[in-house]
N, C-alpha and C positions, 0 to 999 in steps of 0.2 A: 469387448471392452466398452464401458459406459462413458459417454461424453459428459462434460461438466454440466450440460443442460438436461441430461437424462440420468440422474444418479441412481445407483442400485438402492434397494430397500434399506440395506445397512447404512449406506452413505447418507440417504435421506434422513434416517433416524439420527445419525451423528450430527448432521447439519441442524436438525431441529433442536437437539440438545444444546448445541452452541448458541442458537438463537434465543432459547429460553433463558439462558444465563445472562443475556443482555450485556455482553462484554465487548462485542465488535464496535469499533468506532467510538469508544468512550474515551474520556480524558485520561491523561497519565495519572498513575497512582503511586504515591511514595511507598505504599505497602508492597507493591510489586517491584518498583525500582530498587528497593533495598536488597531484595533477593537477587536481582539481576547484577547489581554492582558486586555483591558477594561472590557470585559465580565467576565474574571476570577476574576478581582478585585471587580466588582460590586456584584457578587454573592458569593464572598469569597469562591471560589471553586478551587481545584488544577488543573482542566483540562477544557480547552475550545478549540473549533476547528471550522473551516469552512470546512465542510465535503461534498464532491461532490460524488454523487451516480453514478458509472459507471456500466457497464454490470454486472460484478461479484465482484466488490470491492467498498469500500469507500476510496476515496483518499482525503487527507487533504491538502487543499490549504494553510491553516494556522493553527497553533496548539500551545498550551501552555500545558506543563505537559505531553507531549506524545513524545516518542522517534521515533517510526516508522511513516512512511508516509502513510501507507495503512493497512486496515484490510479487511477480506472477507465481502462481502455484506450479505451473509446468516446470518439471525438472528441479523443483526445490526439494532439498533433502528433508525438510520438515514435513512436507506433504507425504513423503514415504513413511515417516514416523506415524502420521495421523492415519494413514491407510492400513498400516500393519499393527499399530498399537504396541510396537516394540522399540527398544533403544536402537539407534543407528550410529555406528562409528564409521567415518570415512577418513582414514589416515592421510590420504592425498587425493584430492578431487581430480587432479590431472591424470591420475593412474586408474580412475574409476570410470568404467564404460558408461555408466548412467549419468554421471555428473561432469565429465571432462569438458563438455560443451555447454554447461549450464551458465546462467547469468552470474551466479556466485563465482564460478571458476574464471569467467571472463573478467570479473572485477578484481581478481587477485587473491581470492580466498583459496587456501589449499587444504585446511583441516576443518573437519566438522564432527561434533558429537552432540546428539540430541536424545533426550529422554522423554517418553510419552507423558502427556498430561491427560490422565484417564479419570473420568467421573466414576462414582460408585455404581452407576448403572452400566459401566463398561464402555462408554463412548469416549474415544480419544479426540480431544479438542485440538491438539497440536503438539508443540514440543517446547521444553526448556532446553535451549541450545547454547553452545559456546563454539566460537569459530576463530581460526588463526590464519595468518598469511604464510605460515611455514608448515611443511608436513610434520606429523607428530604421531608417535606410537601411543595407543590407548591402553592404560593399565586397568586392572580390576578395581583398584582404588578410585580411579577416575570415574568409572561406571557407577560405583556405589555413591560417590559424592554427588554426581549429577542426579541420580535417582532420588537422593534425599532432598536436593533443591527442588526437583519437580514436585515431590510430595508437599513441600512447603508452599509452592505456588498453588497447588490444588486445595490445600487447607485454607489459603487466603481466599480463593474463589468460593469455596463452600461457606466461609465466614461471611463474605460480602453478600452471598445469596441467602443467608440465614433469615433475612426478612421475609423470604418466601416459605419459611418453615412454620409460620404461625398463622392460624386462621383468623382473619380480622373480625369476624362476628363473635365466635365463641372465645377467642383468646387462647385456644388450645393448640398444641402441636398438630400439624396437619399430616397428610398422607406421606409426603416426602420425608418428614421426620420419623414417621413410623418405619419406613423402609430402612432408613439409616440406622435407627436404634435396634431394629430386629436383626440387622446384619451384624451389629456390634455385640450382640448377646454372647457370641462365642468368645469374646475377650474375657468375660467374667464367669462363664459356665462352660463345662466340658462339651466338646462337639458331640452331638447326638443326644444331649440331655432332653428328656421329654418336657414339653411346654404346652400350656393351654392358652388360647386366646378367645376372646368373645367380641362379637360385633353386635351393638345395640342399634336397631333401626327404629326411629320414632314414628315413621309413617311409610306407607307404600307410595310408589310414584303416582298411582292413580289418585290416592287421597290428597297428596300434595297438589296435584294439578287442579282438582276440584276446589280445594280450599283457597288456593291462590287466585283462582278466577273470581272469587267473591271478595277476598280480603287483601289481595296484593302480596308482593314479595316481602313487605315489612312484617307480615304475619309469620313468615318462615323464620326471619331473624328473631322474632319474639319467642317462638317455641324453642329455638336452639338455645338462646340465653337462659330461658327458664329451666331447661333440662340440665344444664351444666352442674348446678349444686347437687342435684340428686345423683347424677352420674359420678361425681367426685366421691360421694358417700359410698356408692356401690363399689367403686374401684379401690377404696381405701387409700393406702399410701402409693398405689401404682399410678403411672402416668396414663392419662386418657388422650387419645388421638382423634381429631375430627377429620375423618377420611372421606366424607361425602356430605351432601346437603343436610341430611338428617341421620347420618351414620357415624357411630363412635366406636372405637376399638380400644381395648385394654387387655393386659396380660394378667393371668392368674398368678398368685404367689407361687414360686417354684416349689414343687412337691405336693401341691394341693391336688386332691383326687378329682376326677371328672364328676363323680357322684356329688361331692360336696359343692363343687363349683356350680354344677347345674342346679342344685337345690337352692343355692343363694340367689341365682339369677331368676329362677321361677318364683321365689318368694318376692323378689323385687317387682316382677311383672304383675303378680297378683295384687300387690299393695300399691302399685303405681296409681297416682291420682292424675286424671287427665288435666292438662294445663291450658289455661286461657279459654276464650270463648269458643274456639274450635276444637278444644281438646277431645271432645267425644266423637269428632270426625276422623280421628287418627287411631291407628292400631300399632302398638309397639311389638316388635319381634326381636328374638335374639338368636344368633348363629354361633355355634361353638366349633372350634377346630383344634385338633391335636397336631403338633408339629415337632420336628427335631431341630434343636439349636444348631446352627451352622451347617445344616444339611438341606433343609427346605427353604427355597428362595422366598424372601419376604413378599414379593409380588404374587407368588403362588398362594402364600398364606392368606393374603388379602382377598384374592379371587375366591378361594375356598370359603372364607368367612361370608362373603357376599352371597355365595351359592347357598350356604346353610341358612342364612337369614331369610333368603327368598323362600326356601322350602318350609321355613317355620310358619309362613303365612297359612299353610294348610294343616298345621299342628294345633290341636286343641289347647295345648299349654302355651303356645306362642314361642316355643324354643325347639331348636333342632340341631343335632350334632351333624357335622359334615359327613356326608356319605359318598365315598369314592364311586360306588355303583351308580347313584343318582347323578353325580357329576359327570360320569362317563356317558350317561344317556343324554345329558344336555350338550356335551361336547360333540356327540355323534349327530345330534340334531343340527347343530351349527355347521358341522362338516357337510351334512346332506344339503343344507341351504346353499353353501358355497359351491359344492360340486354340481348341484342341479343347475344353478345359474350359469356355470361354465358349460354344462352339457347342452343347455338351450341355445347357446351361442355358436356351437359347432356341430358338424354333422357326424353321424355314426353311432352315437350312444342311445338315442331315443328312437322308439318306433311305435307304431300303432298295431294293436290286434283288434279283431272284430268278433263280437259274440252275437250269434243270430237270435232274432226274436221270431217266434213261430206262431202262426194262427192256430188256435185250439179248435177252430171249425173245420179246416181242411188240411192242416199240417204244413201249409206252404210257408216259406220264409218271407216275412213282410218287411224286414228291416234288420239292421245290425246296430250294436252299440260300439262306438270307438273307445278303446281303453288304452291308456298310455303305459308303456313298458320301458324300463331303463336297464341297460346292460353296461355297468361301469367297467372301464378298462382294467382296473386293478382288483376290485372286489367281486366282479361278476354281477349277475342279476340282483337288483334291489327290489324287494317286494313293494308293490304300490301302497300297501298298508303302512309302510314306513315313511314314504315321502309325500304321498298325496295329502295327508292331514296337515303337513307343514306348508305345502303349497297354498292351501286354503286359508292358512292363518298368517301369511306373510305377503309381501309385495310381489312375490313370484307368481301370484295368481294370474295377473294380467298376461305376463310373458308366457306362462305355461298354456293358458287357454288359447292364446294367439298361435302357439306352435301346433297344438292339437287341431285347432280349427283349420289352419292352413294345410296340414297333412291330410286331414279328413276330406277337405274339398279337392285336393289333388287326386286322392284315391277315387272319390266320387266321379270326377271327370274321366279318369282312366277307365273305370267300370262302364260308364255310359258309352265310351268309344268302342268297348267290347260288346255292347248290347245288353249289359246287365243294369237293370234299373232297381236300385235298392235305396231306401231311406236310411241315412246314417244319423245316429243320435250322438251328440257330444255333450259331456257334462260341463256345466259352468258353475262358478262359485258365487257367493254373495258379493264379493268385490266386483266381479264382472257386471252384475246387475246394477251396480251403483255408478259405473263408468258412463259419463254422458255421451261418449262416442261409440259405445259398444254396439248398439243396434246398427249404426252406419257401417261399422267395420264388418259386421256379419253380412249385411246385404251387399256391400261393395265386393266382398270376397266371392259371394255367389255370382254376381254379375261378371266379375273378372274371369271366371271359369266358364261362363255361359250356362250356368246351372239354374234350373227352376228352384224357387225357394222351398217348394214342397219336398224336395229330396233331402232336406236337412231338418233335424229336430234337435232342440236344446233341452237337456234335462237339468233340473235344479231341485235342491232339497227343500223341505218345508222350513228348516231353520234358516236357510239362505233367503227365502222369500220373506220371512218375518223380521229379519234384522233391520231393514228399512222398507217396510211394506209399500209405501207410496212409490218410491223409486223403482222397486222391483215390479210393481204393477204397471207403471208407465212403460218400462222397458219391454216387459212381456207383451203389452198391448201393441206397441209399435212393431215388434217382431211378428206377432200373430197377424197383424194387418198386412204385413209384407209377405205373408204366406208361409212363414217358418213354423214348423210344428213345435209345440210347447208341451213338456211332460213334467209332472211333479214326481220327483224321485224319492225313493225310500219312504213312501207314504205310511203314516202310522207311527213313525219314530220321532217325529218332531212335535209341533204344536197341535196338529190335527184339529184346527179350528174350522168348524163348518162354514163360518162366515167368509173366511178367506178362500175356502175351496169353492164357494159359490161365486165369489167376485173375480177370482183369478182367471184370465183368458187362456186357460190350458185345455188341450183336447185329450190328453192322456194322463192317467194316474197309474203309477207303478207301485204295487204293494211290496213292501220290503220283505226280503228273504227271511228275516227273523220270524215272520208270521207264517210264511209258506212252508218252510222246512219243519217237518214233524206234525203238520196239521192233520195228517191221517191218524195220528195217535192221540190227539187231544180234541175232544168235542167242543170245548170252549173256544179254542183257537180256530177250529173249523167254522164255528158259528160266527166268530168275529170276522174272518176273511169273507165269508158269504155276505155278511152285512156291509162290509166295506165295498164289495163289488156292486151290490144293489144300490147303495148310496151314490157311488160314483156314476153309475148308469143313470140314475134318476136326475143327476145334475148335468147329464149330457157328456160325460167323459168316457173314453175308451179305457179299458183296464188291462194292464200287463202285470203278470205275477212273476217276481224274480225268485231265483233260487230253486227252481223246479228240478228235482234230481231223480224222481221215480215216476213210473207210469201211474201208480196209484194216486199220487198227488195230482198228476195231470188230469186224471179222470174226475177227481173231486172238483177241480177248478172248472173243468168243462161243464160239469153238472150245475155248478153255481153260476154259470153264464159268463165266466171270464173270457175275454177276447183273445189275449195273446199270452205266451209264456216264454220265459228266458231262463236258462240254467243248464247245468251239465248233462241233464237227461237228453237234451237236444244237441248241445254242442258247447265245447269249451271255447274261450277266446282264441281266435286263429289268425295267423298271418294271411294276407290277401290271397296268396297262392293256395294255401290250405282251405280257405273259405270257398274258393272257386271249385276245388275238388269236392268239397262237401255239398255245394249247390248242385253239382253235376249228377249226384246220385239221389237227390231228393225226389 
């Protein structure tokens, strides 16, 4: 059971909804008092109240027959209404195990009937309640009457909050109003009726950020106001909703086909005249969604609209219809981010495997590359190709590298105790190279395990090195000066700049497997790999070829002077025990 100071997720959302309505501790209102007086008169009871359930109290927005403004939440019947979202009838508090020793019962209250005050988003704020000093039987008519009074209270709350339904800049209905109106469509249209909605985005987040750095937030207000007349013409007689900084939603006339609606919107995009001095710095896109009236939740419709408008940035026309398949891919991506963050914080799901690197001169194992593997408790093994690109593009990069580095150093220390001296290579991302304390963390980790710096190599891609070249160069130089090996990974797939290759303090270049695989069948690829090997040697680098799968390729690489090879021909990525067995038979 959650304490008042550690609310559940649902309770936290309910409390946040109550806070946003700004009702707590406000002055009495005749609009609410009128309903409360009506309740007391209809039920012929001395006490009636609009009771809002806060963290640890029941606060009365309106009351009849009560002197105080608040009572403790503990054992208050209204709190049970807020928690359940259902009407509660207690014919006799003294006969009820939950409430016989409550503050209300001790003060002489015997009867209670409370109806939930539920927002359109489903959050129960508290109760419209009536109370008496004598036991009383509750009829269905009583329940219906109190439910109607509770609905009147919620209508008044919504009305008072209506000022929060209009965007102050555009003067258009906002996101909250769209949610309300979309939910009410079922009142005028049969449930399940097909409906089309469009979201017009005037600029990407990146464009907004760049322009606002130069012209300030007033510029955003200007382009929004300037866009409204054109959007009104586009929507015709339909209502337009301002649902984001530069995002606007409107519905197509019922019965309009997707083809006709799309054509209208594409014509608008093609004819749109950039507005203001920064108009040419922004790109408008449109997302379209088909939904069923009364069946698809308005918030889901909005999310799908945003997803389609985002995808439209990659469409030549600037318009994209919502794709469930694409959306599923995005949702899976976010699931992976969340789950990997959890897996990094607990033991058991992540582990390292090690792929050997073999000398092409004598066939001996000169080192291994540490590779992260993830065995999810519900879905099983997740391929690294699914989660590693996400790691490199999010804030998980630091935590993931920290985990891999710590695990690799522990394994290195264990091997050295067993008399096995291998260099272990760990992949790092662009984010790691830009961390001011990255070098110190690496060197401190080595020192903590009593390991020489030469037993560790760090591999980084060309693209990572070129994102912030100076920061990457400085980090690499400090690591190299500390004795850590530096390798440029996937060489040939990134910028392939000769100047950076000359300047970077790396001692190893790894030729990407996309060049190595199949080089025995393509003379041009063979020539290219040979040239890459010679160039790297001329600049003082050792060369490792990745993706070696056949003896024929190994011979070609050996003939070209390549120093080391890595690939399935020599060994797949292995757990430490399997690697020990592999080393034993070399």
